[in-house]
C-alpha positions as CSV (number, residue, x, y, z in Angstrom):
1,X,16.8,-24.4,9.4
2,X,14.0,-22.6,11.3
3,X,11.8,-20.6,9.0
4,X,9.0,-18.4,10.2
5,X,6.9,-16.4,7.8
6,X,4.4,-13.9,9.0
7,X,1.5,-12.5,7.1
8,X,-1.8,-10.7,7.6
9,X,-0.7,-7.3,8.6
10,X,-2.1,-4.1,7.2
11,X,-3.6,-0.7,7.7
12,X,-6.7,-0.6,9.9
13,X,-8.8,2.0,11.8
14,X,-9.0,2.1,15.6
15,X,-11.4,-0.5,16.8
16,X,-10.7,-2.7,13.8
17,X,-9.4,-6.3,13.6
18,X,-6.7,-8.2,11.9
19,X,-5.6,-11.8,11.9
20,X,-1.9,-12.5,11.7
21,X,-0.6,-15.9,10.6
22,X,2.8,-17.4,10.9
23,X,3.9,-20.4,8.8
24,X,6.6,-22.4,10.5
25,X,9.1,-25.0,9.2
26,X,12.4,-26.6,10.1
27,X,11.5,-27.8,13.6
28,X,8.8,-29.8,15.3
29,X,6.2,-27.1,15.5
30,X,3.7,-29.2,17.5
31,X,6.1,-29.6,20.4
32,X,7.4,-26.0,20.5
33,X,6.1,-23.1,22.5
34,X,5.4,-20.2,20.2
35,X,5.2,-16.5,20.8
36,X,4.3,-13.3,19.2
37,X,6.4,-10.2,19.9
38,X,6.2,-6.7,18.4
39,X,8.4,-3.8,17.9
40,X,8.0,-0.1,17.4
41,X,11.0,1.6,15.6
42,X,13.5,2.9,18.2
43,X,12.1,0.7,20.9
44,X,12.9,-2.8,22.3
45,X,11.0,-5.9,21.3
46,X,7.8,-6.3,23.4
47,X,6.4,-9.7,24.2
48,X,2.7,-10.0,23.3
49,X,1.6,-13.6,23.9
50,X,2.8,-17.2,24.1
51,X,1.1,-20.5,23.5
52,X,2.6,-23.7,24.9
53,X,2.6,-27.0,23.2
54,X,-0.3,-28.1,25.4
55,X,-2.3,-25.0,24.4
56,X,-1.7,-23.0,27.6
57,X,-1.8,-19.3,26.8
58,X,-0.1,-16.4,28.3
59,X,-0.9,-12.8,27.2
60,X,0.5,-9.4,28.0
61,X,-1.8,-7.4,30.2
62,X,-2.3,-4.4,27.8
63,X,-3.6,-6.7,25.0
64,X,-5.4,-9.3,27.1
65,X,-9.0,-9.6,26.1
66,X,-8.3,-8.0,22.7
67,X,-5.6,-10.3,21.2
68,X,-5.9,-14.0,21.0
69,X,-3.1,-16.4,20.1
70,X,-3.8,-19.8,18.7
71,X,-2.1,-22.6,16.7
72,X,-3.0,-25.2,14.2
73,X,-0.5,-28.0,14.5
74,X,-1.8,-29.8,11.5
75,X,-0.8,-26.8,9.4
76,X,2.3,-25.8,11.3
77,X,0.7,-22.3,11.7
78,X,0.5,-19.9,14.5
79,X,-2.1,-17.2,14.6
80,X,-2.8,-13.9,16.4
81,X,-6.3,-12.4,16.3
82,X,-6.1,-8.7,16.9
83,X,-9.4,-7.1,17.9
84,X,-10.3,-3.6,19.2
85,X,-7.1,-2.3,17.8
86,X,-5.7,0.9,19.2
87,X,-3.2,3.4,17.7
88,X,-0.6,2.3,20.2
89,X,-0.8,-1.3,18.8
90,X,1.0,0.0,15.7
91,X,4.2,-2.1,15.3
92,X,5.9,-4.8,13.4
93,X,4.6,-8.1,14.7
94,X,6.9,-11.1,14.7
95,X,6.3,-14.8,15.5
96,X,9.1,-16.4,17.4
97,X,10.1,-19.7,18.9
98,X,11.2,-18.0,22.1
99,X,9.4,-15.3,24.2
100,X,12.3,-12.9,23.8
101,X,12.0,-13.0,20.1
102,X,15.6,-14.0,19.5
103,X,14.6,-16.4,16.8
104,X,11.8,-14.8,14.8
105,X,10.5,-14.2,11.3
106,X,10.8,-11.1,9.2
107,X,7.7,-9.6,10.6
108,X,4.4,-8.1,9.4
109,X,3.5,-4.5,9.8
110,X,0.3,-3.5,11.6
111,X,-0.6,0.2,11.3
112,X,-3.6,1.5,13.2
113,X,-4.6,5.0,12.1
114,X,-7.7,7.1,11.7
């Protein structure tokens, strides 16, 4: 059974930073592309970033240069460093084994507010 457990969300002011983590189990993490997606209530899931098994990274344009995805295969853990946060980054963030977020964890809330 695939299990994905996100953590690290919270309340932060604009311009602040957070580091999200996702602990993965139930599949061969080191061989799997992994993604972060996010969702605002009432809106569709939005793809944020993907890291392939070989470390290749793809990032959505609106967060490129501010968010950084990474992985530690020795710990079966996926990360998302969020810098220069904006109010519009407020959302629930999910890690997923697919870029559409069909198989994802329970999410961690990021709230950016002044």
